[in-house]
N, C-alpha and C positions, 0 to 999 in steps of 0.2 A: 293708710293714707296715701301710699304711693300709687294705688290703683286709681285714685280720684284726682291726683294732681296736688301740688303743694299750695298752701294758702297764700304763698307769695306770688302765685301766678296772676293775681289781680289785686286791686286796691279795695279796701273796705269802704262800703257805702251804706251808712246806717247799720242795720243788722245783717247785711248780706255782703258777699264779695262780688265786686263787679269786675269781671275779666277784662283785660285790656289788649289781648293780643291777636285773636284769631277770628276768622269769619264765623258767623253763627252765634256770636256773643253780643252782649250789649256794650257799646263803646263808652268811652270816658267823656266824650264831649270836648272837642278840641278847643272850644272857646267858651268863655263864661256865659255868653248869651245863647248858646246852643243847648238844647236838652240832650240827655244821653241818647245817642242813636241806637237803633236796632240794626246791626250790621249783617243780620242773617240774609237780607235781600241781596247782598253782594256775592253770595255763593250761588251755585247752580241748583241747589235743592235736591240733587241726586247723588247717588253713590259714585265713587270713583271707578273708572273702567279697569278691568283686569288686563294684564299684558297678555298678548297672544303667545302661546307656547310654541314658538316657531320651530324648535328643534324636533317636534313631533312630525314635521313634514319631511324629515330625512333628507334625501339628496336635493330636495326642492327649496330648502330653507335659504340658501344663498341667493338663488334666483329671485325669490320673493323680496328679499332685502334690497337687492339691486334695482328691481322694478319699482319698489316703493320709493326709494331714494330718487330715482329718475322722475317719478310723478309728483315729488314733494308731498307725499301722502303717508299716513300711517300704514305699517305693513299689514295691519288687519284686513284692509280692503283688498289687497292683492291676494292674501292667503285664502280668505273666504271665497273670493271669486274662483280661485283655482280649485278648491274643494267642490264647489257647485258644478264646475265644468267637468271634472272627473266623474262625478256622480251621473251627469247626463250622458257622458260618453259610453258608460257601461249600463245604462238604465235598464234595458231589457235584454242585455247580453249576458250578464252575470248577476245572479241574485244570491246574497248570503242566506244561509239557513241554519237556525239553531234548533236543536232537537229534531223531532221527526216531522213537525208540521208548521213551524214558524219560519216563514221566509218573507222578505220584503224587498222591493226594488231599492237600489242605493241612491235614488234621486234625493236631492236636498232642496229645501226652500230657504233661501238666505236673503236677509234684508240688511242693507248697509245704510246706517243712519248718519246723517251729517248735514250741515248747511250747504248751500249751493257752491260755496267756494272751497269745499274740503277735499277736492280732487277724487271724488268717488268714481266718476266716469273714466278718467285716465288710468286709474288703478284697475278697473275692470277690463279696460282695453288690453292690458298686458296679458290677461288670461285669454281674452278673445282672439289675440294674435295666434295663440296656440291652437285654438279651436278652428280658426280660419284656415290655417295650414292643414289641419287634419281633414277639414271639409274638402279642400282642393284635392287632397290626395284620394279621398273617397270618391270624388266626382271625376277622377281621371278616366277618360274614355266614355263619359256620359253622352257626348255628342254622337258617338257611334251608336249608342243605345237608342237615342232619339231617332236617328236615321232608320234603324231597323224597325222601330215601332211605326214610323210613317209609312214604310214599305208594307208592313204587315197590315196596317189599317187600310191602305188602298187595295190590297189583295182581298181583304174581307169584304170591302164594298163591291168589288167586281164579282165575287162569289154570290153576294146577295142579289145583285142585279141579274146574274145568270139564273139563280134560283127563282126569282120572280117570273122570269120568262118561262121556266119549266112549269111553274104553278099555273100560269095562264093557259099554257098549252094543254096541261092535264085537265083543267076545268072545262076547257072548250071541247075536248074529246070525251069528256065524261069519265075520265080516269081519276083515281085518287091522287091528290096533290102530294108531291114529295116533301119530306121533312127538311127543315133547314139544316144544311151541312154543319157538322161540328166545327170545322175550320173557318166558318163564316162569322163566328162570334168575334167581335172586335176586342182585342186585348186591352187591358187597362193601361192608361197613359203612364209612363214612368215618371217618378218624382226625383228630382235632383237630390242626391244624398246631402244631408245637412244635419247639424246638431242644434244650432242656435236659430231661434225665431223671435221676432219682435213685433209687438203691437198687432196681434192677430185676434180676430173675433173668435167666438167659441166654435162656430161652424168651420172656420178656416183651420183652427187648431185640430178639430176632429178629423178633417180631411188629411192634414199633414200627418197626424198620428196614425191614421189608417195606412197611408202610403209609405211612412218611414217607421217601421215597427221596432227599430233599435232604441227609440226614445228621443226626447227633445229637451231643450233648455229654453224656457221663455224668459226673455230679458226685457226689463222695463226700466227706463230712466227714473220713473216715479211710480212706485208700487201703489201709492194711495190713489193715483188716477186709474190704475187697472181695477182696483177693488171698487172704486166709485162708479165705474162704468158697468158693473154687473146689472143685468136686466134693465139697461137704460132704455131699450126699445121693446120692453115687454119680456115675456118669458116666464113670469110667475116663479122666479127663483131658480130657474134651470141653469142659468149661467154660473151662479155661485155653487150649485150642486156639482156641475161639471168640474169647476176648479177644485173642489174638495176631492173628487174622484181622481184627479190628475196625480194626487199624492200616493194613492194606494196601489196602482198597477193592476187593478182589476179589469175584467172585460167590461166594455161599455158600448152602447149602441146610440148613434146620433141620428135622429129622424130629421130629414131634410124636406123643406117645402118644394124645392125645385126638382127633386128626384124622388119618385115613390120608393125606390130601393134605399133602405137605410145604410149608414156606414157602420160596419161592425169592426170594433177595435179589440184585438185580442188582449192586449195589456196596455191600459192607458197610464203611461208613466212619463210625466213631464215635470222636470225640475223648474224652479223659479229663482231668479236672481234680479235684484233691483235696488234702487236707492230710495230713501225716505228722508224727507226733511223733518227735523224735530217738530215743527209746527203741525205737521200732518199725521203725527203718530196717533192722535186721538181719533182720527177718522178710521184707522185700522183697528185699534184696540177696543173701541166702543161700539163695534158692529155687533151683529147677531152672535150669540154664544154657541157657535157651531163647531168650535175647535180650529177654525182656520188660522187665527193668530197663533195658536199653540203649535202649529206645524212649522213656524218660522224659526230659523236660527239667526240671532241678531248679532250685529257688529256695530258698536258705537264708540269708537276710540276718541280720545281727545285730539283735536287737530291744532297744529301750531302755525302761527302766521309766518311761514318761511317759504322760500322758493329756491330750488337748486336745479341748474341745468344738468342734464345727463351728458357727461363728457367722456371722450374716448370711444374707441370702437367696441361694440357689443355684438357678439355673434350669437343670435338666438337659435341658430340652426340645430345644435344638439338637443336643446330642450324641446323644440318643435317636433323633431323626429321622435324624441322620447314620448311625448304626449300622443303622437300619432300611433304609437304601438297599441293604444287602447282600441283604436278603430280597426286594427287587424284581427281582433278577436272575433271568431266566427259565432254566429247565432245558430242554435239548435232548431230543427223542424220536426214536428211530430209526424205520425203516420199519415195524417191528412194534409200535410204540407203547411201547417200553420206554424209561424215562428214562435219559438218558446225560449226563455232564458235558460242558460246552463246553471244548475244549482251548485253553489260552492259551499260545502258544509263548514261549520266551525270545528276546529280541532277539539278534542275532549277537554283539555285544560282551558281552552278559550270559552267553551260552554260553561264551565264552572265559574269562570270570572264574570261572564255576562250574567249568569244566574245570581251571583252574589251582588253585583251592581243593581240588578233589577229588584232584589229584595230590599236593598237600602232605599231605592226610589219609592217603592210602595209605602215604606214607613214615612217618608217625607210627605208623600201625597196626603196622608191622613192628617198631617199637621199643617197643611197649607190650604189656601182657599183662592178663589177667583182665578185670574189669568195665570198666576204662578202654579196653581194646582194643575191646570190644564197642561202647562209646559212640562211639569214634572211627570205627568201621565204619559207624555210622548217621549220621555228621555230614554227609556229602554229601547224603543224602536229606533231613535236617533243613534243610540250606541251601536246597534246592529248595522245600520246603514253606514255610519262613519267607519266602522271596522273594515268593511269591504272597500270603501273609498280609499282609506289609508293603505290597505294592503296592496291595492293595484296602483296607487300613486307611488309607493316605494318600488314596486316591481318595474313599472315603466321607466322610472328614472334611474334604475340600477343597472346591473350587468347580467342579471339572470336571464337565461335564454327561454326557459319554459315558464309558463304562467303559473301562479299559485294553484295548488290542488286543494287547499283548505285555507280558511281564515285562521291566522296564527294567534296564540295567546297575546303576543306582543301588540298586534293590531287592536284587539279588544281592550287591552289595558290602555293603549294610547287613546282610543276613542273615549273611554271612561274619563281619562285624565283631561281630555279636551273639553268634555262636557262639564266636569266638575270645576275645572280651573278657569274656563272661559265662557262657554255658551250659557250656562245657567246663571252665573253672576251677571252676565251681560243682559240676560232677560230681566233680572231684577232691576237693573239700571233703566232699561227701557220702560218697563211697566211702572216704575216709580215716577218717572217724569211725566208719563201720560196722565196720571191722576192728580198732578198738581193743578189747582184751580187756574183757569186761563188768566184771570185777573192778576193772580200772584206771579205767573210767568211773565206777564207784561211788565210788572214792576221790577222783577229781576233783570229783565232785558235792558231796561232803562238804567238801572243802578250799575250794571256791569259796563255799559257804554260810558257812563260818567267816570267810572274808576279807571278803565283802560285808557281813556283819552285824557285823564287828569283834568277834567273840566271843573272850573271853580264857579262859573255861572253860565247859564244857557237860556236860550229862547226855545220854548216848547215847539213852536211851529218849525223852526229851523232844524232842531234835532229830530223831529218826527220825519222830516224828509231825508235826513241822513241815514236813519236806522231802517225805516220802512218795515216790511214784514208785518209782524203782529201790532206794530205801532203806526201803521200807515194811516189809519183813520184818526181824525181829530178827537173823537169821543174816547177811543182807546188810549190815546196819549194823555188826555185829561185824567182818566181813571188811574193810569200809572203814576202821574205826578201826584195825585191825591194820596195814593198809597205811600209814596216816598215822603210826602209831607208828614203823614201820620207816624211814619217810622223815624222821623227826625233827621232824615238824610238830606232834605232840601227844604227851603222855605221861599215863599213867593216874594218877588220884588217887582210888582206890577207898576209900570210907569208909562207915561205917554211921551212920545217923541215930539219935542217942540212945544209951542204954546197952543196949538190948535186942539179943539175938543175932538174926542173920538174914543174908540175902544182902547183900553190899556193893553200894552204888549204883555204876553204871558212869559215873563222872565222869572228865573229862579236863581237863588244862590245855593251853592252846594256846601254841605257841612265839610269842614276840613278833614274830618275823620275818614271821609270817603276816599280821598286821594292821598291820605297820609302814607308815608313810606314805613311799612311795618311788615312783619313776616306773615302775611295773609296766606292761608292755605287755599287750594283750589276748591275743596269741598268743605262746607261748614260742619259736616257731620263727623263727630269723633269716631275713631275706630270702635267697632263693636266688640263686646266681650266674647262673642261667638258669631258665627255666620250660619244662616239657615241652610246653606249649601256647602257642606264640608269640602274643602279643597284638598285633593290627594297629592302626595308627592309625585313629581313628574320626572321620569327617568329618561336619559338620553337614549335614542333608538339603538345606538350601538351597544348599550349596556342593558337593554330591556330584558333579554332572555335570562341572563344571569341574575339580575336583581329580582325579577318577578318570581323566579324559581325559589329564591330565598324568602321573599316577602310573603307570598301566599295570598295576601289580600290586596285589593286594588283601591280601597278607600279606608279612611280612618273610621274607627268604631264609634258610632254615635253614642252608645251607652257609656263608653269611657269618657267622652266629652261631657256628657251629662253628669257623671259622677264627679268629675273634676270641678264642674261649676257648683255642684251642691256642696262640695267640701269648701270651696272658696266662700260661699255665702255663710256656711257654718262657722268659718274662722272669723268673719266680720261680725256676724250676729244680726238679727233683725232689728233690734233696738238701736244698735250702733249705726246700722245703715240709715235708719230714719233720722238719727241724730246728726250724722254726717250730712244728710240731705239738707237739714236746716242750716248747717254751718257753712258748708262748702259751696252752696249755690248751684249754679247751672250744671257744672260738670258731673257731680255725683247724682243729682236728682234726675239727670238724663239717663242714667244707667238702666233703670228698670224699663223705660220706654224703648231703649235701644236693644233690648235683649232679642235674640232670635226666638223662634217658636219653641224649639226644644228646651232652651234654658228657661223660658217663661213658664212652660208647662211644669217643669220640675220645681220652680220657685213657688207656683201656686200649690202644688201637691204638698210641698214640705211645710209651707208657712200659712197657707190659707189666705194669701194676699192676692188681690186682683187690681186691674187698672181698667177704668172706664174712659175711653177716649172720646172727646167731643165736648158737648155742653156739660155744665156742672149738673151732676145727677141730683135728683131729689133724695133727701135722707130717707133711708128705710129702717125699719125696725131691725135690731141686731146688727147694724152696720154704722160705723163711725166714719164720717167724711173728713179727711185731712185737708191740709192746704193744697191748692193747685200746684202742680209741678210743670214748669216750662219744659216743653218737649221740643225735640228736633223735628224737622219736616219729614222724617222717615219713621215708619213703624218697624216692628221687629222683622217684617218680611223684606225690608229694604225699600218698601214703597212709601211715598209720601203720604202723610195723614194730616190730621188737624194739628194745630200748634199748641194745644193745651191738653193735659191729661190729669185725672184726679185719682190719687192713690187711696184705696179703701182698705180698711182692716176690720176684721170681726170685732164687734163690741165685746168688751171684757165682761 
């Protein structure tokens, strides 16, 4: 019984227990005239965000904390922007390689999710200040290069004019015309060295990538706007195809209308960093199933309504110079003069750990579906990329003189920890919110506004203007109010002002349970019995080498987790579990629906029990339909689903 909570957690209501304490439960009804409200709309409907494992950034952890505090923002935004910037700084300069044939550019695509007031832009600016300093250092002396090019261009034009005179004279005399001198070819115009580029068309990005072979970072304040502009002026899908190729670092050719000579890009490696408002997630995630969304690493921390001024002198000089060390790394050129990245191999132990992580990911992919399956499919590549980013992040911020000759086991372990503990759970949070029905999200938004502002009664028109966003339109506000009325959270009090005839004002009274002082939790979803993405122990960087040598593995054994779950079910027993479901109400009945994919698969295999989510199924032969089970808004994958499930058992 301790797994499901004490029966004293709620009060008895007929034949069931009505919990009284937390979000996602059915309330008691603060007044005799109010029905029992459904308080689940007071929650966010999504899983809680994981904490960013800041210690994995090594010497940069303190800098990230300081910058996040100065921006009054979660540290996640600063840390993720830093990772994306490092990846772009070494995009085509150093490539990690595992085995004999697997290498990838270390560019990262990162999306920072949050409302407009969540300080995403100030947080990214902290990393961009590092990039700007590095760019200024790379461009030192560029004016002299421009002058030399202008001189060479004029010299070429003079040689061409002289050559034209020679051709005319030869033709007039009947002699064969001379060939154009080799030194008359105009040299290509130099491109100012840079890392960051913003709001560029595909053709402009192609030209920059051809002129700046070290790699780039595309920065967008709103990623949804970038994706929505694909093929806006035609192109037949070429813009989106170009964007997907930006991730892989392969050779690419851009055909231009204004110039018959195409642009040939040796390695198209462009990182992406931008913000996304929660309301715009659906635009990104519901696009074509071409893997573009799976390439993104997500950051969606909880933001707090607080503001702090950065006080005291802060000298960013040392960290700016540390980051600029990445731009001092030289790029290799092949025998034909083409720029090529220097391959940095993984150490033998690092390859073993990456291989073990990849095997675990393959197993998870077979048990996942949809967007989560695509993200898991990219996880092993992300691990390889992140291992290089972390290795060079530690190096540039440390005291080592020479650059790393190989990717260490510590870097691979830290990359796997970062994915397991942060980026993969964060992807579940993002994917889960995206599939919550829009109408339900509007109702949640209104309910949370009423609770946060402790509103006891309100006018729909006035509140609609205060909230805006998804409730900006009158029809959307009416639908949200209707949803809250059905949930017992508000009730109409339509009245006319004065004695004159006219339309009644859309005023509502708020259920006292909405604003009652009680220990509400931020997320109405109880903790799961297991998580579909196992979180591995995270070691401090200073202790990584010793701990990893003893630990041997970089993730928990999924089979051991499964055996532990099966033993737990065996202790309870199937009949007892269903009996407890009838007695204990919401908390126990929710357990089956809250299982992760691995636990649910073992449960099916051992007991032959299934769950059909959605509408009540039609009875089938050899199948007995039990009572409906009230479910949370998340399925076993962490993604919201329907709110009712039906437990089925084989007929006896």
